[in-house]
C-alpha positions as CSV (number, residue, x, y, z in Angstrom):
1,X,0.0,0.0,0.0
2,X,1.3,3.5,-0.9
3,X,2.4,5.7,2.0
4,X,2.5,9.4,1.8
5,X,4.6,11.8,3.8
6,X,2.7,14.1,6.2
7,X,2.9,17.9,5.5
8,X,1.9,20.6,7.9
9,X,-1.9,20.3,7.3
10,X,-2.2,16.6,6.3
11,X,-0.6,14.7,3.5
12,X,1.8,16.1,1.0
13,X,-0.6,17.2,-1.8
14,X,2.0,16.8,-4.5
15,X,2.7,13.2,-3.5
16,X,-1.0,12.4,-3.4
17,X,-1.6,14.1,-6.8
18,X,1.4,12.3,-8.4
19,X,0.0,9.0,-7.1
20,X,-3.5,9.7,-8.4
21,X,-1.9,10.7,-11.8
22,X,-0.1,7.4,-11.9
23,X,-3.3,5.5,-11.2
24,X,-5.2,7.5,-13.8
25,X,-2.4,6.8,-16.4
26,X,-2.5,3.1,-15.6
27,X,-6.3,3.0,-16.0
28,X,-6.1,5.0,-19.3
29,X,-3.4,2.7,-20.6
30,X,-5.5,-0.4,-19.7
31,X,-8.5,1.3,-21.3
32,X,-6.5,2.2,-24.5
33,X,-5.0,-1.3,-24.7
34,X,-8.5,-2.8,-24.3
35,X,-9.9,-0.5,-27.1
36,X,-7.0,-1.5,-29.3
37,X,-7.6,-5.2,-28.6
38,X,-11.3,-4.8,-29.4
39,X,-10.4,-3.0,-32.6
40,X,-8.0,-5.8,-33.6
41,X,-10.6,-8.4,-32.7
42,X,-13.3,-6.6,-34.7
43,X,-10.9,-6.3,-37.6
44,X,-10.1,-10.0,-37.4
45,X,-13.8,-10.9,-37.2
46,X,-14.5,-8.8,-40.3
47,X,-11.6,-10.4,-42.1
48,X,-12.8,-13.8,-41.1
49,X,-16.3,-12.9,-42.2
50,X,-15.0,-11.8,-45.6
51,X,-13.0,-15.0,-45.9
52,X,-16.0,-17.0,-45.0
53,X,-18.0,-15.4,-47.7
54,X,-15.2,-16.0,-50.2
55,X,-14.7,-19.6,-49.3
56,X,-17.8,-21.5,-48.5
57,X,-15.9,-24.8,-48.4
58,X,-13.8,-23.8,-45.4
59,X,-16.7,-22.8,-43.2
60,X,-15.6,-25.1,-40.4
61,X,-12.1,-23.6,-40.2
62,X,-13.3,-20.1,-40.3
63,X,-15.9,-20.8,-37.6
64,X,-13.2,-22.3,-35.5
65,X,-11.0,-19.2,-36.1
66,X,-13.9,-16.9,-35.2
67,X,-14.6,-18.9,-32.0
68,X,-10.9,-18.8,-31.1
69,X,-10.8,-15.0,-31.8
70,X,-14.0,-14.5,-29.7
71,X,-12.5,-16.7,-26.9
72,X,-9.3,-14.7,-27.0
73,X,-11.3,-11.5,-27.0
74,X,-13.3,-12.6,-24.0
75,X,-10.2,-13.6,-22.1
76,X,-8.5,-10.3,-22.8
77,X,-11.6,-8.4,-21.7
78,X,-11.8,-10.4,-18.6
79,X,-8.2,-9.9,-17.7
80,X,-8.4,-6.1,-18.5
81,X,-11.5,-5.8,-16.3
82,X,-9.9,-7.7,-13.4
83,X,-6.7,-5.6,-13.6
84,X,-8.8,-2.4,-13.7
85,X,-10.8,-3.6,-10.7
86,X,-7.6,-4.3,-8.8
87,X,-6.2,-0.9,-9.6
88,X,-9.4,0.8,-8.5
89,X,-9.5,-1.3,-5.4
90,X,-5.9,-0.4,-4.5
91,X,-6.6,3.3,-5.1
92,X,-9.8,3.0,-3.0
93,X,-7.9,1.4,-0.2
94,X,-5.2,4.0,-0.3
95,X,-7.8,6.8,-0.4
96,X,-9.5,5.3,2.6
97,X,-6.3,5.0,4.5
98,X,-5.4,8.6,3.7
99,X,-8.8,9.8,4.8
100,X,-8.6,7.8,8.0
101,X,-5.1,9.1,8.8
102,X,-6.2,12.7,8.0
103,X,-9.2,12.4,10.3
104,X,-6.9,11.2,13.1
105,X,-4.5,14.0,12.5
106,X,-7.3,16.5,12.4
107,X,-8.7,15.2,15.7
108,X,-5.3,15.4,17.3
109,X,-4.8,18.9,16.0
110,X,-8.3,19.9,17.3
111,X,-7.4,18.5,20.8
112,X,-4.2,20.4,20.8
113,X,-5.9,23.6,19.8
114,X,-8.5,23.2,22.6
115,X,-5.7,22.6,25.1
116,X,-4.0,25.8,23.9
117,X,-7.2,27.8,24.2
118,X,-7.6,26.5,27.7
119,X,-4.0,27.3,28.6
120,X,-4.4,30.9,27.2
121,X,-7.6,31.4,29.2
122,X,-5.9,30.2,32.4
123,X,-2.9,32.4,31.7
124,X,-5.2,35.4,31.0
125,X,-7.0,34.8,34.3
126,X,-3.8,34.6,36.2
127,X,-2.5,37.9,34.6
128,X,-5.9,39.6,35.5
129,X,-5.6,38.4,39.1
130,X,-2.0,39.6,39.4
131,X,-3.0,43.0,38.0
132,X,-6.1,43.1,40.3
133,X,-3.9,42.4,43.3
134,X,-1.4,45.1,42.3
135,X,-4.2,47.6,41.9
136,X,-5.6,46.7,45.3
137,X,-2.0,47.1,46.8
138,X,-1.8,50.5,45.1
139,X,-5.2,51.5,46.5
140,X,-3.9,50.4,50.0
141,X,-0.8,52.6,49.6
142,X,-3.0,55.6,48.8
143,X,-4.6,55.3,52.3
144,X,-1.3,56.0,54.0
145,X,-0.2,59.5,54.3
146,X,3.4,59.5,53.2
147,X,4.0,63.3,53.7
148,X,4.4,63.0,57.5
């Protein structure tokens, strides 16, 4: 399973994007290969059809060739679908893992932020109490006549 490095606010976006680009390119290649194979198969089937029309005496061989081509086509399609499913499943698993880890990181960050807010509130209350005590002390000093 692909692992990504963690950046300041989650996963490294460039790494994730590069990985997604690789998956997309693989899927596009498989899709293009499948289309090319289907075109070749269609071309071969058309060629076989023309040959069959030309040579009625070799119907059995042509039928066998068509069946073999269809069988090969079916196998290629099945293999391409299976590989595409595996690629999509791997991408899905990686995406789920990324989301899970991002949620855990977000939860941890939220807890840290709440702790910082609490500490700031406590610190502000302490500062206010110190200032209040100093003001009370200054008020007490005003009560004494220092000019005597």
